[in-house]
C-alpha positions as CSV (number, residue, x, y, z in Angstrom):
1,M,0.0,0.0,0.0
2,S,1.4,3.4,-0.9
3,G,2.2,6.1,1.8
4,D,-0.5,8.4,0.4
5,A,-3.1,5.6,0.9
6,D,-1.8,5.1,4.4
7,E,-2.1,8.8,5.1
8,Q,-5.6,8.9,3.6
9,R,-6.6,6.1,6.0
10,D,-5.0,7.7,9.0
11,A,-6.0,11.3,8.3
12,S,-9.6,10.5,7.3
13,G,-10.4,8.3,10.2
14,N,-10.7,5.1,8.1
15,G,-9.8,3.6,4.8
16,G,-13.0,4.6,3.1
17,G,-15.4,2.1,4.6
18,S,-17.6,2.8,7.5
19,G,-16.2,0.3,10.0
20,D,-14.0,2.8,11.9
21,D,-16.7,5.5,12.5
22,D,-16.3,5.2,16.2
23,R,-12.5,6.0,16.3
24,D,-11.3,8.1,19.2
25,P,-10.8,11.8,18.0
26,A,-7.4,11.7,19.6
27,E,-6.4,8.7,17.5
28,I,-7.6,10.5,14.4
29,A,-5.7,13.7,15.4
30,D,-2.5,11.7,16.0
31,G,-2.6,10.4,12.4
32,I,-2.9,13.7,10.7
33,Q,-0.1,14.3,8.2
34,R,-1.5,17.2,6.1
35,P,-2.7,20.7,7.0
36,V,-6.3,20.7,8.4
37,L,-8.8,23.5,8.0
38,L,-11.4,23.6,10.8
39,F,-14.5,25.5,9.8
40,D,-17.9,26.4,11.1
41,G,-19.9,23.4,9.9
42,V,-23.3,25.1,10.1
43,C,-22.3,28.3,8.3
44,N,-23.4,28.5,4.7
45,L,-20.6,30.9,3.8
46,C,-18.0,28.5,5.3
47,N,-19.5,25.5,3.4
48,R,-19.6,27.4,0.1
49,S,-16.0,28.5,0.7
50,L,-14.9,25.0,1.4
51,R,-16.4,23.8,-1.9
52,L,-14.4,26.6,-3.7
53,L,-11.3,25.6,-1.9
54,V,-11.6,22.0,-3.1
55,K,-11.9,23.1,-6.7
56,F,-8.6,24.9,-6.4
57,D,-6.8,22.3,-4.4
58,D,-5.9,19.8,-7.2
59,A,-3.2,18.2,-5.1
60,G,-5.6,17.5,-2.2
61,R,-3.3,19.2,0.2
62,F,-5.9,20.1,2.8
63,R,-8.1,18.0,5.0
64,F,-11.2,19.3,6.8
65,A,-13.2,19.0,9.9
66,P,-16.1,21.1,11.4
67,L,-15.1,23.1,14.4
68,Q,-18.1,21.5,16.1
69,S,-17.0,17.9,15.5
70,P,-15.2,15.7,18.1
71,V,-12.0,15.8,16.0
72,G,-12.3,19.6,15.5
73,R,-12.7,20.1,19.3
74,E,-9.7,17.8,19.9
75,L,-7.5,19.8,17.6
76,L,-8.6,23.1,19.1
77,T,-7.8,21.8,22.6
78,R,-4.4,20.5,21.5
79,H,-3.5,23.9,20.1
80,G,-4.5,25.8,23.2
81,L,-7.8,27.1,21.8
82,E,-11.2,26.8,23.5
83,P,-13.1,23.7,22.2
84,D,-16.1,26.0,21.7
85,Y,-14.1,28.5,19.5
86,F,-16.3,29.0,16.5
87,D,-15.5,32.6,15.6
88,S,-12.9,31.8,12.9
89,I,-11.6,29.2,10.6
90,V,-8.5,27.5,12.1
91,L,-5.6,26.2,10.0
92,I,-3.7,23.5,11.7
93,D,-0.3,22.9,10.0
94,G,1.9,20.6,12.0
95,E,2.5,22.0,15.4
96,D,1.4,25.5,14.3
97,H,-2.1,27.0,14.0
98,Y,-3.5,30.1,12.4
99,T,-6.8,31.9,12.7
100,K,-8.9,34.5,11.0
101,S,-7.2,36.3,8.0
102,E,-3.9,34.7,8.5
103,A,-5.4,31.2,8.2
104,A,-7.4,32.2,5.1
105,L,-4.4,33.8,3.4
106,R,-2.1,30.9,4.2
107,V,-4.7,28.5,2.6
108,C,-5.0,30.7,-0.5
109,R,-1.2,30.7,-0.9
110,E,-1.3,26.9,-1.3
111,L,-4.1,26.7,-3.9
112,D,-4.1,26.5,-7.7
113,G,-5.4,29.2,-10.0
114,P,-5.6,32.9,-9.1
115,L,-6.2,32.5,-5.3
116,P,-2.5,32.6,-4.3
117,L,-2.4,36.2,-5.5
118,L,-4.6,37.0,-2.4
119,Y,-1.6,36.2,-0.2
120,A,-0.3,39.7,-1.1
121,L,-2.9,41.0,1.3
122,T,-0.5,40.0,4.1
123,A,1.1,43.4,3.4
124,V,-2.0,44.9,5.1
125,P,-1.5,44.9,8.9
126,E,-3.0,41.9,10.5
127,G,-5.2,44.0,12.8
128,V,-6.8,45.7,9.8
129,R,-7.3,42.3,8.0
130,D,-8.8,40.7,11.1
131,R,-11.3,43.6,11.7
132,V,-12.6,43.0,8.1
133,Y,-12.6,39.2,8.8
134,D,-14.5,39.8,12.1
135,F,-17.1,42.1,10.4
136,V,-17.8,39.4,7.8
137,G,-17.9,36.8,10.5
138,D,-20.2,38.8,12.7
139,H,-22.8,39.1,9.8
140,R,-22.3,35.7,8.0
141,Y,-25.4,34.1,9.4
142,Q,-27.6,37.1,8.6
143,V,-26.3,37.4,5.0
144,F,-25.6,33.8,4.0
145,G,-27.8,31.9,6.4
146,K,-27.1,28.9,8.7
147,K,-27.9,25.2,8.8
148,E,-29.3,23.6,11.9
149,E,-26.6,21.0,11.7
150,C,-23.5,20.3,9.5
151,P,-24.7,19.3,6.0
152,V,-23.5,16.0,4.5
153,P,-21.0,16.9,1.8
154,D,-20.9,15.3,-1.6
155,A,-18.5,12.3,-2.1
156,E,-15.6,14.4,-3.5
157,L,-15.6,16.6,-0.5
158,R,-16.4,13.9,2.0
159,R,-13.2,11.9,1.2
160,R,-11.2,14.9,2.4
161,F,-12.8,15.0,5.9
162,L,-11.0,13.7,8.9
163,E,-14.0,12.0,10.3
164,R,-15.8,9.6,8.0
165,S,-18.9,9.0,10.1
166,L,-20.8,10.5,7.2
167,D,-20.1,7.4,5.0
């Protein structure tokens, strides 16, 4: 079996079947070998953004988990963030983590197409960028709406999730 297949099994929570749905979140987090983007699973803006990200991530570099999920909460705790922290996306990259505009711009930098050009916005002071991020975040439910629970993603997106309990 190739290393990438092993990583897919480890990082996703199972090898594609549904037999490992009850794996401990700590065990799943221990097997992560790629950057993980934690997002607000009930936010329509976040879910639309995630689908866009997948379209421009041809290499499949990123894995995903809702902030509200057991694995999301485990990763938040491991990185010194409150497990109920839902005010920002969080990029987990090895031992490091990034939030708000820094997380978004670091993700854009790794994508295909024109999105890496957005990384130039790091020239704008982080405090200014984060005020804009917070403004959008504070109004995201009113403008884009919200789900009562995390929606089940399509198969292409689902294979990139850390937890595979949706299979």
